[in-house]
N, CA, C and O atoms as a printed pandas DataFrame, in Angstrom:
     atom_number atom_name residue_name chain_id  residue_number  x_coord  y_coord  z_coord
0              1         N          MET        A               1  -17.646   18.177   47.616
1              2        CA          MET        A               1  -17.668   17.048   47.667
2              3         C          MET        A               1  -17.939   16.167   48.996
3              4         O          MET        A               1  -17.303   16.268   50.045
4              5         N          VAL        A               2  -18.953   15.332   48.756
5              6        CA          VAL        A               2  -19.381   14.282   50.110
6              7         C          VAL        A               2  -19.599   13.069   49.799
7              8         O          VAL        A               2  -20.527   12.581   49.154
8              9         N          LEU        A               3  -18.662   12.570   50.305
9             10        CA          LEU        A               3  -18.760   11.160   50.244
10            11         C          LEU        A               3  -19.495   10.359   51.200
11            12         O          LEU        A               3  -19.449   10.418   52.428
12            13         N          ARG        A               4  -20.285    9.485   50.339
13            14        CA          ARG        A               4  -21.408    8.613   51.213
14            15         C          ARG        A               4  -20.888    7.456   51.963
15            16         O          ARG        A               4  -19.701    7.771   51.889
16            17         N          GLN        A               5  -20.885    6.661   52.443
17            18        CA          GLN        A               5  -20.062    5.509   53.502
18            19         C          GLN        A               5  -21.512    4.941   54.329
19            20         O          GLN        A               5  -21.998    5.540   55.288
20            21         N          ASP        A               6  -21.996    3.854   53.828
21            22        CA          ASP        A               6  -23.297    2.985   54.422
22            23         C          ASP        A               6  -22.461    2.233   55.505
23            24         O          ASP        A               6  -21.261    2.038   55.307
24            25         N          PHE        A               7  -23.115    1.782   56.720
25            26        CA          PHE        A               7  -22.384    1.257   57.089
26            27         C          PHE        A               7  -23.503   -0.112   57.693
27            28         O          PHE        A               7  -24.668    0.093   58.033
28            29         N          TYR        A               8  -22.753   -1.617   57.717
29            30        CA          TYR        A               8  -24.000   -2.657   58.114
30            31         C          TYR        A               8  -23.346   -3.417   59.543
31            32         O          TYR        A               8  -22.168   -3.562   59.872
32            33         N          ILE        A               9  -24.109   -3.666   59.959
33            34        CA          ILE        A               9  -23.917   -3.951   61.530
34            35         C          ILE        A               9  -24.250   -5.749   61.552
35            36         O          ILE        A               9  -25.298   -5.999   62.147
36            37         N          TYR        A              10  -23.570   -6.900   61.039
37            38        CA          TYR        A              10  -23.926   -8.121   61.261
38            39         C          TYR        A              10  -23.704   -9.364   62.217
39            40         O          TYR        A              10  -22.563   -9.821   62.152
40            41         N          GLN        A              11  -24.574  -10.006   63.098
41            42        CA          GLN        A              11  -24.361  -11.026   63.828
42            43         C          GLN        A              11  -23.979  -12.454   63.018
43            44         O          GLN        A              11  -24.723  -13.119   62.296
44            45         N          GLY        A              12  -23.167  -12.598   63.225
45            46        CA          GLY        A              12  -22.824  -13.971   63.021
46            47         C          GLY        A              12  -21.386  -15.197   63.334
47            48         O          GLY        A              12  -20.666  -15.155   64.332
48            49         N          TYR        A              13  -21.276  -16.121   62.293
49            50        CA          TYR        A              13  -20.188  -17.137   63.087
50            51         C          TYR        A              13  -19.213  -16.373   62.737
51            52         O          TYR        A              13  -19.513  -15.655   61.784
52            53         N          VAL        A              14  -17.809  -16.194   63.257
53            54        CA          VAL        A              14  -16.505  -15.938   62.414
54            55         C          VAL        A              14  -15.901  -17.091   62.906
55            56         O          VAL        A              14  -15.853  -17.777   63.927
56            57         N          MET        A              15  -15.285  -17.009   61.329
57            58        CA          MET        A              15  -14.025  -18.290   61.393
58            59         C          MET        A              15  -12.434  -17.817   60.629
59            60         O          MET        A              15  -11.986  -17.405   59.558
60            61         N          ASN        A              16  -12.110  -18.103   61.647
61            62        CA          ASN        A              16  -10.643  -18.229   60.993
62            63         C          ASN        A              16  -10.093  -16.483   61.141
63            64         O          ASN        A              16   -9.118  -16.037   60.538
64            65         N          GLU        A              17  -11.172  -15.505   62.289
65            66        CA          GLU        A              17  -10.829  -13.800   61.839
66            67         C          GLU        A              17  -10.755  -13.633   60.774
67            68         O          GLU        A              17   -9.990  -12.755   60.374
68            69         N          SER        A              18  -11.826  -14.715   59.489
69            70        CA          SER        A              18  -10.899  -14.210   58.215
70            71         C          SER        A              18  -12.450  -14.604   57.499
71            72         O          SER        A              18  -12.625  -14.308   56.317
72            73         N          TYR        A              19  -13.601  -15.317   58.323
73            74        CA          TYR        A              19  -14.730  -15.408   57.107
74            75         C          TYR        A              19  -15.518  -15.231   58.216
75            76         O          TYR        A              19  -15.310  -15.374   59.421
76            77         N          ILE        A              20  -16.695  -14.806   57.405
77            78        CA          ILE        A              20  -18.229  -14.943   58.525
78            79         C          ILE        A              20  -19.115  -15.747   58.151
79            80         O          ILE        A              20  -18.996  -16.340   57.079
80            81         N          PHE        A              21  -19.929  -15.884   58.771
81            82        CA          PHE        A              21  -21.464  -16.637   58.282
82            83         C          PHE        A              21  -22.440  -15.942   58.644
83            84         O          PHE        A              21  -22.438  -15.623   59.833
84            85         N          PHE        A              22  -23.178  -15.640   58.094
85            86        CA          PHE        A              22  -24.528  -15.208   58.799
86            87         C          PHE        A              22  -25.892  -15.001   57.899
87            88         O          PHE        A              22  -26.119  -15.068   56.691
88            89         N          LEU        A              23  -26.490  -14.790   58.768
89            90        CA          LEU        A              23  -27.974  -14.708   58.112
90            91         C          LEU        A              23  -28.721  -13.374   57.978
91            92         O          LEU        A              23  -28.860  -12.626   58.945
92            93         N          ASP        A              24  -29.161  -13.117   56.851
93            94        CA          ASP        A              24  -29.589  -11.734   56.461
94            95         C          ASP        A              24  -30.858  -11.860   55.688
95            96         O          ASP        A              24  -30.837  -12.242   54.518
96            97         N          GLU        A              25  -32.101  -11.512   56.385
97            98        CA          GLU        A              25  -33.167  -10.962   55.083
98            99         C          GLU        A              25  -33.486  -12.902   55.106
99           100         O          GLU        A              25  -33.710  -13.309   53.966
100          101         N          GLY        A              26  -33.512  -13.743   55.920
101          102        CA          GLY        A              26  -33.625  -15.346   55.472
102          103         C          GLY        A              26  -31.991  -15.569   54.394
103          104         O          GLY        A              26  -32.183  -16.151   53.327
104          105         N          THR        A              27  -31.145  -15.313   54.568
105          106        CA          THR        A              27  -30.104  -15.639   53.616
106          107         C          THR        A              27  -29.124  -15.690   54.383
107          108         O          THR        A              27  -28.770  -14.740   55.081
108          109         N          LEU        A              28  -28.252  -17.422   54.334
109          110        CA          LEU        A              28  -27.088  -17.679   55.166
110          111         C          LEU        A              28  -25.849  -16.986   54.403
111          112         O          LEU        A              28  -25.479  -17.846   53.605
112          113         N          TRP        A              29  -25.306  -16.234   54.307
113          114        CA          TRP        A              29  -24.093  -15.775   53.657
114          115         C          TRP        A              29  -22.870  -16.223   53.998
115          116         O          TRP        A              29  -22.964  -16.598   55.167
116          117         N          LEU        A              30  -21.885  -16.369   53.645
117          118        CA          LEU        A              30  -20.643  -16.448   53.930
118          119         C          LEU        A              30  -19.891  -15.153   53.026
119          120         O          LEU        A              30  -20.071  -14.868   51.842
120          121         N          ARG        A              31  -19.214  -14.658   53.784
121          122        CA          ARG        A              31  -18.004  -12.982   53.527
122          123         C          ARG        A              31  -16.796  -13.269   54.078
123          124         O          ARG        A              31  -16.499  -13.943   55.064
124          125         N          HIS        A              32  -16.040  -12.560   53.171
125          126        CA          HIS        A              32  -14.458  -12.131   53.757
126          127         C          HIS        A              32  -14.723  -10.964   54.771
127          128         O          HIS        A              32  -15.469  -10.011   54.548
128          129         N          LEU        A              33  -14.019  -11.171   55.890
129          130        CA          LEU        A              33  -13.902   -9.617   56.255
130          131         C          LEU        A              33  -12.207   -9.440   56.967
131          132         O          LEU        A              33  -11.233  -10.147   56.705
132          133         N          HIS        A              34  -12.266   -8.435   57.782
133          134        CA          HIS        A              34  -10.998   -8.600   58.248
134          135         C          HIS        A              34  -11.108   -7.812   59.602
135          136         O          HIS        A              34  -11.993   -6.978   59.790
136          137         N          LYS        A              35  -10.060   -8.160   60.619
137          138        CA          LYS        A              35  -10.321   -8.026   62.053
138          139         C          LYS        A              35   -9.747   -6.284   62.042
139          140         O          LYS        A              35   -9.070   -5.757   61.159
140          141         N          VAL        A              36  -10.270   -5.639   63.325
141          142        CA          VAL        A              36  -10.087   -4.133   63.276
142          143         C          VAL        A              36   -8.939   -4.108   64.673
143          144         O          VAL        A              36   -9.251   -4.321   65.844
144          145         N          ALA        A              37   -8.041   -3.898   64.329
145          146        CA          ALA        A              37   -6.762   -4.172   65.403
146          147         C          ALA        A              37   -7.224   -2.995   66.706
147          148         O          ALA        A              37   -7.541   -1.806   66.749
148          149         N          HIS        A              38   -7.040   -4.135   67.692
149          150        CA          HIS        A              38   -7.347   -3.692   68.950
150          151         C          HIS        A              38   -8.475   -3.384   69.225
151          152         O          HIS        A              38   -8.606   -3.195   70.434
152          153         N          VAL        A              39   -9.331   -3.250   68.674
153          154        CA          VAL        A              39  -11.092   -3.784   69.142
154          155         C          VAL        A              39  -11.540   -5.156   68.793
155          156         O          VAL        A              39  -11.531   -5.819   67.756
156          157         N          ASP        A              40  -12.088   -5.429   70.483
157          158        CA          ASP        A              40  -12.102   -7.106   70.103
158          159         C          ASP        A              40  -13.630   -7.090   69.631
159          160         O          ASP        A              40  -14.434   -6.163   69.727
160          161         N          HIS        A              41  -13.796   -8.257   69.141
161          162        CA          HIS        A              41  -15.327   -8.818   67.876
162          163         C          HIS        A              41  -15.426   -7.434   67.160
163          164         O          HIS        A              41  -16.407   -6.789   67.531
164          165         N          LEU        A              42  -14.573   -6.768   66.135
165          166        CA          LEU        A              42  -15.047   -5.565   65.768
166          167         C          LEU        A              42  -14.542   -6.222   64.309
167          168         O          LEU        A              42  -13.510   -6.856   64.532
168          169         N          TYR        A              43  -14.943   -6.294   62.777
169          170        CA          TYR        A              43  -14.425   -6.926   61.687
170          171         C          TYR        A              43  -15.285   -5.764   60.565
171          172         O          TYR        A              43  -16.419   -5.289   60.495
172          173         N          ILE        A              44  -14.063   -5.664   59.825
173          174        CA          ILE        A              44  -14.722   -4.870   58.252
174          175         C          ILE        A              44  -14.785   -6.088   57.678
175          176         O          ILE        A              44  -14.254   -7.178   57.894
176          177         N          ASP        A              45  -15.820   -5.507   56.630
177          178        CA          ASP        A              45  -15.899   -6.183   55.742
178          179         C          ASP        A              45  -14.720   -6.112   54.528
179          180         O          ASP        A              45  -14.257   -4.998   54.279
180          181         N          GLY        A              46  -14.260   -7.207   53.817
181          182        CA          GLY        A              46  -13.579   -7.375   52.991
182          183         C          GLY        A              46  -12.884   -7.172   51.776
183          184         O          GLY        A              46  -12.947   -6.003   51.394
184          185         N          ASP        A              47  -12.367   -7.786   51.190
185          186        CA          ASP        A              47  -11.809   -7.108   49.716
186          187         C          ASP        A              47  -12.786   -8.119   48.698
187          188         O          ASP        A              47  -12.698   -7.632   47.571
188          189         N          THR        A              48  -13.503   -9.095   48.674
189          190        CA          THR        A              48  -14.468   -9.679   48.200
190          191         C          THR        A              48  -15.805   -9.969   48.364
191          192         O          THR        A              48  -16.186  -10.203   49.511
192          193         N          GLY        A              49  -16.629  -10.004   47.421
193          194        CA          GLY        A              49  -17.929  -10.262   47.508
194          195         C          GLY        A              49  -18.299  -11.381   48.090
195          196         O          GLY        A              49  -17.441  -12.211   48.391
196          197         N          GLY        A              50  -19.957  -11.651   48.410
197          198        CA          GLY        A              50  -19.956  -12.947   49.333
198          199         C          GLY        A              50  -20.280  -13.370   48.131
199          200         O          GLY        A              50  -20.221  -13.079   46.936
200          201         N          ILE        A              51  -20.930  -14.796   49.475
201          202        CA          ILE        A              51  -21.275  -16.320   48.534
202          203         C          ILE        A              51  -22.571  -16.660   49.554
203          204         O          ILE        A              51  -22.459  -16.576   50.777
204          205         N          ILE        A              52  -24.133  -17.158   48.704
205          206        CA          ILE        A              52  -25.179  -17.004   49.538
206          207         C          ILE        A              52  -24.934  -18.981   49.133
207          208         O          ILE        A              52  -24.773  -19.650   48.113
208          209         N          LEU        A              53  -25.051  -19.280   50.803
209          210        CA          LEU        A              53  -25.000  -20.757   50.991
210          211         C          LEU        A              53  -26.260  -21.298   51.018
211          212         O          LEU        A              53  -26.453  -22.309   50.343
212          213         N          ALA        A              54  -27.359  -20.723   51.807
213          214        CA          ALA        A              54  -28.711  -20.897   51.788
214          215         C          ALA        A              54  -29.977  -20.335   51.736
215          216         O          ALA        A              54  -30.314  -19.960   52.859
216          217         N          GLU        A              55  -30.865  -20.111   50.832
217          218        CA          GLU        A              55  -32.371  -19.589   51.073
218          219         C          GLU        A              55  -33.334  -19.996   52.135
219          220         O          GLU        A              55  -34.010  -21.013   51.981
220          221         N          GLN        A              56  -33.445  -19.193   53.303
221          222        CA          GLN        A              56  -34.198  -19.553   53.869
222          223         C          GLN        A              56  -33.936  -21.016   54.831
223          224         O          GLN        A              56  -34.775  -21.904   54.981
224          225         N          PRO        A              57  -32.867  -20.999   55.286
225          226        CA          PRO        A              57  -32.886  -22.531   55.828
226          227         C          PRO        A              57  -33.363  -22.496   57.050
227          228         O          PRO        A              57  -32.964  -21.680   57.881
228          229         N          GLN        A              58  -34.611  -23.715   57.371
229          230        CA          GLN        A              58  -34.771  -24.265   58.223
230          231         C          GLN        A              58  -33.994  -24.744   59.539
231          232         O          GLN        A              58  -32.765  -24.746   59.484
232          233         N          GLY        A              59  -34.572  -25.113   60.614
233          234        CA          GLY        A              59  -33.877  -25.296   61.653
234          235         C          GLY        A              59  -32.905  -24.575   62.271
235          236         O          GLY        A              59  -32.955  -23.347   62.195
236          237         N          ASN        A              60  -31.800  -25.254   63.026
237          238        CA          ASN        A              60  -30.952  -24.446   63.768
238          239         C          ASN        A              60  -29.655  -24.000   62.754
239          240         O          ASN        A              60  -28.743  -24.733   62.372
240          241         N          VAL        A              61  -29.865  -22.608   62.456
241          242        CA          VAL        A              61  -28.687  -22.531   61.619
242          243         C          VAL        A              61  -27.247  -22.748   62.443
243          244         O          VAL        A              61  -26.223  -22.968   61.796
244          245         N          ASN        A              62  -27.227  -22.694   63.539
245          246        CA          ASN        A              62  -25.325  -23.065   64.163
246          247         C          ASN        A              62  -25.337  -24.392   63.791
247          248         O          ASN        A              62  -24.196  -24.826   63.629
248          249         N          GLU        A              63  -26.365  -25.325   63.565
249          250        CA          GLU        A              63  -26.002  -27.037   63.082
250          251         C          GLU        A              63  -25.991  -26.717   61.811
251          252         O          GLU        A              63  -25.173  -27.411   61.209
252          253         N          LEU        A              64  -26.786  -25.637   60.841
253          254        CA          LEU        A              64  -26.792  -25.816   59.213
254          255         C          LEU        A              64  -25.414  -25.709   58.817
255          256         O          LEU        A              64  -24.970  -26.477   57.964
256          257         N          ILE        A              65  -24.464  -24.548   59.525
257          258        CA          ILE        A              65  -23.478  -23.816   59.682
258          259         C          ILE        A              65  -22.219  -24.589   59.873
259          260         O          ILE        A              65  -21.300  -24.349   59.090
260          261         N          GLU        A              66  -22.012  -25.679   61.008
261          262        CA          GLU        A              66  -21.381  -26.972   61.176
262          263         C          GLU        A              66  -21.127  -27.764   59.930
263          264         O          GLU        A              66  -20.118  -27.783   59.226
264          265         N          SER        A              67  -22.481  -28.541   59.783
265          266        CA          SER        A              67  -22.724  -29.148   58.982
266          267         C          SER        A              67  -21.958  -28.855   57.447
267          268         O          SER        A              67  -21.088  -29.486   56.848
268          269         N          ILE        A              68  -22.736  -27.552   57.105
269          270        CA          ILE        A              68  -21.624  -27.342   55.936
270          271         C          ILE        A              68  -20.419  -26.901   55.707
271          272         O          ILE        A              68  -19.984  -27.104   54.573
272          273         N          VAL        A              69  -19.443  -26.100   56.806
273          274        CA          VAL        A              69  -18.361  -26.624   57.235
274          275         C          VAL        A              69  -17.659  -27.964   57.351
275          276         O          VAL        A              69  -16.599  -28.225   56.782
276          277         N          ASP        A              70  -18.226  -28.656   58.007
277          278        CA          ASP        A              70  -17.480  -30.305   57.754
278          279         C          ASP        A              70  -17.762  -30.861   56.279
279          280         O          ASP        A              70  -16.949  -31.521   55.632
280          281         N          ARG        A              71  -18.539  -30.635   56.019
281          282        CA          ARG        A              71  -18.673  -31.295   54.446
282          283         C          ARG        A              71  -17.600  -30.857   53.891
283          284         O          ARG        A              71  -16.612  -31.564   53.692
284          285         N          LEU        A              72  -17.716  -29.343   53.512
285          286        CA          LEU        A              72  -16.643  -28.758   52.601
286          287         C          LEU        A              72  -15.163  -29.200   53.210
287          288         O          LEU        A              72  -14.175  -29.255   52.478
288          289         N          CYS        A              73  -15.120  -29.470   54.437
289          290        CA          CYS        A              73  -13.594  -29.934   54.868
290          291         C          CYS        A              73  -13.203  -31.330   54.360
291          292         O          CYS        A              73  -12.095  -31.796   54.093
292          293         N          ARG        A              74  -14.453  -31.868   54.305
293          294        CA          ARG        A              74  -13.925  -33.733   54.094
294          295         C          ARG        A              74  -13.987  -33.493   52.266
295          296         O          ARG        A              74  -14.203  -34.567   51.704
296          297         N          MET        A              75  -13.849  -32.410   51.384
297          298        CA          MET        A              75  -13.981  -32.470   49.809
298          299         C          MET        A              75  -13.093  -31.802   49.303
299          300         O          MET        A              75  -12.830  -30.655   49.666
300          301         N          ASP        A              76  -12.519  -32.400   48.419
301          302        CA          ASP        A              76  -11.138  -32.475   47.824
302          303         C          ASP        A              76  -11.520  -30.961   46.497
303          304         O          ASP        A              76  -12.527  -31.022   45.791
304          305         N          ALA        A              77  -10.974  -30.300   46.448
305          306        CA          ALA        A              77  -10.909  -28.776   45.354
306          307         C          ALA        A              77  -12.144  -28.922   43.949
307          308         O          ALA        A              77  -13.125  -28.390   43.430
308          309         N          LEU        A              78  -11.034  -30.263   43.857
309          310        CA          LEU        A              78  -11.844  -31.055   42.361
310          311         C          LEU        A              78  -13.105  -31.042   42.499
311          312         O          LEU        A              78  -13.687  -30.517   41.550
312          313         N          THR        A              79  -14.045  -31.594   43.695
313          314        CA          THR        A              79  -14.914  -32.472   44.089
314          315         C          THR        A              79  -15.492  -31.441   44.375
315          316         O          THR        A              79  -16.694  -31.556   44.136
316          317         N          PHE        A              80  -15.127  -30.123   44.921
317          318        CA          PHE        A              80  -16.276  -29.177   45.080
318          319         C          PHE        A              80  -16.288  -27.963   44.085
319          320         O          PHE        A              80  -16.924  -26.924   44.259
320          321         N          LEU        A              81  -15.287  -28.331   42.753
321          322        CA          LEU        A              81  -15.597  -27.438   41.471
322          323         C          LEU        A              81  -16.257  -27.999   40.734
323          324         O          LEU        A              81  -17.016  -27.263   40.104
324          325         N          THR        A              82  -16.360  -29.843   40.342
325          326        CA          THR        A              82  -17.543  -30.114   39.767
326          327         C          THR        A              82  -19.029  -30.419   40.593
327          328         O          THR        A              82  -20.082  -30.397   39.955
328          329         N          ASP        A              83  -19.011  -30.731   42.203
329          330        CA          ASP        A              83  -20.246  -30.822   42.603
330          331         C          ASP        A              83  -21.148  -30.062   43.312
331          332         O          ASP        A              83  -22.282  -30.357   43.692
332          333         N          ILE        A              84  -20.370  -28.823   43.475
333          334        CA          ILE        A              84  -20.936  -27.797   43.855
334          335         C          ILE        A              84  -21.099  -26.593   42.996
335          336         O          ILE        A              84  -22.079  -26.008   42.534
336          337         N          LEU        A              85  -20.034  -26.449   42.946
337          338        CA          LEU        A              85  -19.749  -25.113   41.931
338          339         C          LEU        A              85  -20.592  -25.303   40.152
339          340         O          LEU        A              85  -21.799  -25.112   40.005
340          341         N          LEU        A              86  -20.052  -25.529   39.484
341          342        CA          LEU        A              86  -20.569  -26.112   38.006
342          343         C          LEU        A              86  -22.228  -27.004   38.097
343          344         O          LEU        A              86  -23.019  -26.860   37.164
344          345         N          TRP        A              87  -22.680  -28.120   39.618
345          346        CA          TRP        A              87  -24.342  -28.024   38.893
346          347         C          TRP        A              87  -25.093  -26.983   40.214
347          348         O          TRP        A              87  -26.308  -27.153   40.103
348          349         N          THR        A              88  -24.941  -26.462   40.832
349          350        CA          THR        A              88  -25.103  -25.466   41.187
350          351         C          THR        A              88  -26.747  -25.366   40.393
351          352         O          THR        A              88  -26.729  -25.633   39.192
352          353         N          PRO        A              89  -27.847  -25.075   40.879
353          354        CA          PRO        A              89  -29.308  -24.527   40.203
354          355         C          PRO        A              89  -28.687  -22.609   39.697
355          356         O          PRO        A              89  -27.708  -22.014   40.148
356          357         N          GLU        A              90  -29.503  -22.216   38.864
357          358        CA          GLU        A              90  -29.464  -20.892   38.888
358          359         C          GLU        A              90  -28.049  -20.519   38.414
359          360         O          GLU        A              90  -27.794  -19.415   37.933
360          361         N          ARG        A              91  -27.229  -21.406   38.558
361          362        CA          ARG        A              91  -25.562  -20.681   38.412
362          363         C          ARG        A              91  -25.263  -19.789   37.060
363          364         O          ARG        A              91  -25.414  -20.454   36.035
364          365         N          VAL        A              92  -24.983  -18.815   36.907
365          366        CA          VAL        A              92  -24.276  -17.988   36.258
366          367         C          VAL        A              92  -22.758  -18.444   35.756
367          368         O          VAL        A              92  -22.014  -19.192   36.390
368          369         N          ASP        A              93  -22.483  -17.855   34.540
369          370        CA          ASP        A              93  -21.213  -18.351   34.301
370          371         C          ASP        A              93  -20.268  -17.314   35.295
371          372         O          ASP        A              93  -20.575  -16.264   35.860
372          373         N          MET        A              94  -18.818  -18.183   35.247
373          374        CA          MET        A              94  -18.210  -17.293   36.570
374          375         C          MET        A              94  -16.854  -17.232   35.833
375          376         O          MET        A              94  -16.784  -17.873   34.784
376          377         N          ASN        A              95  -15.784  -16.556   36.239
377          378        CA          ASN        A              95  -14.103  -16.707   35.965
378          379         C          ASN        A              95  -13.785  -16.462   37.707
379          380         O          ASN        A              95  -13.895  -15.504   38.472
380          381         N          LEU        A              96  -13.293  -18.028   37.844
381          382        CA          LEU        A              96  -12.056  -18.386   38.815
382          383         C          LEU        A              96  -10.709  -17.663   39.202
383          384         O          LEU        A              96  -10.119  -17.349   40.236
384          385         N          LYS        A              97  -10.449  -17.515   37.239
385          386        CA          LYS        A              97   -9.469  -16.315   37.441
386          387         C          LYS        A              97   -7.691  -17.326   38.176
387          388         O          LYS        A              97   -6.575  -16.925   38.504
388          389         N          LEU        A              98   -8.534  -19.050   38.112
389          390        CA          LEU        A              98   -7.083  -19.785   38.303
390          391         C          LEU        A              98   -5.803  -19.799   38.160
391          392         O          LEU        A              98   -4.892  -19.763   38.988
392          393         N          ASP        A              99   -5.815  -19.855   37.018
393          394        CA          ASP        A              99   -4.360  -19.210   36.193
394          395         C          ASP        A              99   -3.440  -18.323   37.306
395          396         O          ASP        A              99   -2.232  -18.514   37.444
396          397         N          ARG        A             100   -3.984  -17.616   37.848
397          398        CA          ARG        A             100   -3.185  -16.676   38.951
398          399         C          ARG        A             100   -2.082  -17.599   39.641
399          400         O          ARG        A             100   -0.878  -17.341   39.674
400          401         N          PHE        A             101   -2.673  -18.661   40.156
401          402        CA          PHE        A             101   -2.027  -19.263   40.962
402          403         C          PHE        A             101   -1.142  -20.155   40.234
403          404         O          PHE        A             101   -1.250  -21.376   40.350
404          405         N          GLN        A             102   -0.311  -19.632   39.523
405          406        CA          GLN        A             102    0.750  -20.955   38.132
406          407         C          GLN        A             102    2.098  -19.969   38.870
407          408         O          GLN        A             102    3.264  -20.162   38.526
């Protein structure tokens, strides 16, 4: 039995050693990741999928990321759910499984 493993290398902006913002084929992503022990600047993909933050962003991507992070930091959870998630165009139904935090 042969196990196939695909490896991808992304250059991006790491936040709190747990998240990476990166541009891939014109799409700005946010993904969860894990720091590799004893290796500087090496992370592996986390346990969750990614979120597309912007498609074909214009201008300075670093400034866009800072703007997104600043906006989200000023937002409470209910505002995020209602103003961002609920009103995102082309959004499909999703189960956030919020009951697991009880």
